[in-house]
C-alpha positions as CSV (number, residue, x, y, z in Angstrom):
1,M,-3.2,-13.7,-9.4
2,I,-3.6,-10.5,-7.1
3,T,-7.2,-10.0,-5.5
4,P,-8.7,-8.2,-3.0
5,Y,-8.9,-11.2,-0.9
6,N,-4.9,-11.9,-1.1
7,V,-3.5,-8.0,-1.3
8,L,-2.3,-8.2,1.7
9,R,0.1,-11.4,0.9
10,H,0.9,-10.1,-2.5
11,E,3.9,-7.9,-3.3
12,L,3.0,-4.0,-3.4
13,I,5.3,-3.1,-5.8
14,G,4.7,-1.9,-8.9
15,L,0.6,-1.4,-8.1
16,M,-0.3,2.2,-8.7
17,A,-1.8,3.7,-5.1
18,R,-3.1,6.3,-4.1
19,V,-3.2,7.5,-0.3
20,V,-6.7,9.0,0.9
21,D,-6.3,8.9,4.4
22,A,-2.9,10.2,6.5
23,T,-2.0,11.8,9.9
24,H,0.0,14.5,8.4
25,E,-1.2,16.7,5.1
26,G,2.0,16.1,3.5
27,Y,1.8,12.6,3.4
28,I,-1.4,12.4,0.6
29,C,0.1,11.7,-2.8
30,Q,-0.6,8.9,-5.3
31,G,1.7,7.3,-7.8
32,K,3.5,3.9,-8.3
33,I,5.3,2.1,-5.1
34,V,8.7,1.4,-5.9
35,G,9.7,0.4,-3.1
36,E,9.3,-1.0,0.1
37,T,10.6,-1.4,3.6
38,R,9.0,-2.7,7.2
39,N,8.0,0.7,8.2
40,T,7.7,2.4,4.7
41,L,6.5,3.0,1.3
42,K,7.9,4.6,-1.9
43,F,6.0,6.4,-4.0
44,Q,7.0,7.5,-7.7
45,S,4.8,10.2,-8.8
46,N,4.3,11.5,-12.4
47,F,6.9,13.6,-12.1
48,K,9.4,10.8,-11.6
49,K,9.9,12.3,-7.2
50,I,10.4,9.8,-4.8
51,K,8.2,9.7,-1.8
52,T,9.0,8.1,1.0
53,L,6.0,7.5,3.8
54,P,5.3,5.5,6.7
55,K,2.7,3.0,6.6
56,N,1.4,3.2,9.8
57,C,-0.2,6.7,9.7
58,I,-1.6,6.2,5.7
59,T,-4.6,4.7,4.1
60,L,-4.2,3.6,0.5
61,E,-6.8,3.0,-2.4
62,L,-4.3,0.0,-4.6
63,N,-5.6,-0.2,-8.2
64,L,-4.9,-4.2,-8.6
65,P,-4.4,-5.3,-12.0
66,N,-8.0,-7.1,-12.9
67,N,-9.1,-2.7,-12.8
68,C,-10.3,-3.2,-8.8
69,V,-9.6,-0.9,-6.3
70,V,-9.4,-1.4,-2.9
71,R,-8.5,0.0,0.2
72,V,-6.3,-0.9,2.9
73,D,-5.4,0.5,6.2
74,G,-1.4,0.9,6.5
75,N,-1.3,-0.6,10.1
76,L,-1.9,-4.1,8.4
77,L,1.0,-3.6,6.2
78,V,3.9,-2.9,8.8
79,A,6.2,-5.9,8.6
80,R,8.8,-7.1,6.4
81,P,7.0,-7.5,2.6
82,E,8.7,-11.3,3.2
83,D,7.0,-11.6,6.4
84,R,3.3,-10.6,5.8
85,I,3.1,-13.8,4.0
86,K,2.8,-15.4,7.6
87,K,0.7,-13.3,8.8
88,K,-3.3,-14.4,9.5
89,Y,-5.2,-11.5,8.6
90,R,-8.9,-11.4,9.0
91,I,-11.1,-9.8,6.1
92,K,-13.8,-7.2,6.8
93,F,-15.3,-5.4,3.7
94,V,-17.0,-2.6,4.1
């Protein structure tokens, strides 16, 4: 089960997300995460358009299945999805 405590070690594909802060105005979007590579996330908007964004330039708000919203810095996500499980994180709640 995905929780705010283990969201960095979990699969992100299929979650609804919104970019709340970015280094470029064109990166601001929202939608479903449909793909992930080491450095990028792919979002599908309501209009079925897929947008590829770099992870290290964005801050996300992820909507978890239990109706919880978590804000995640994209720099914490920069890694292959299968390698993120091995990383150790210090969780800081604001």
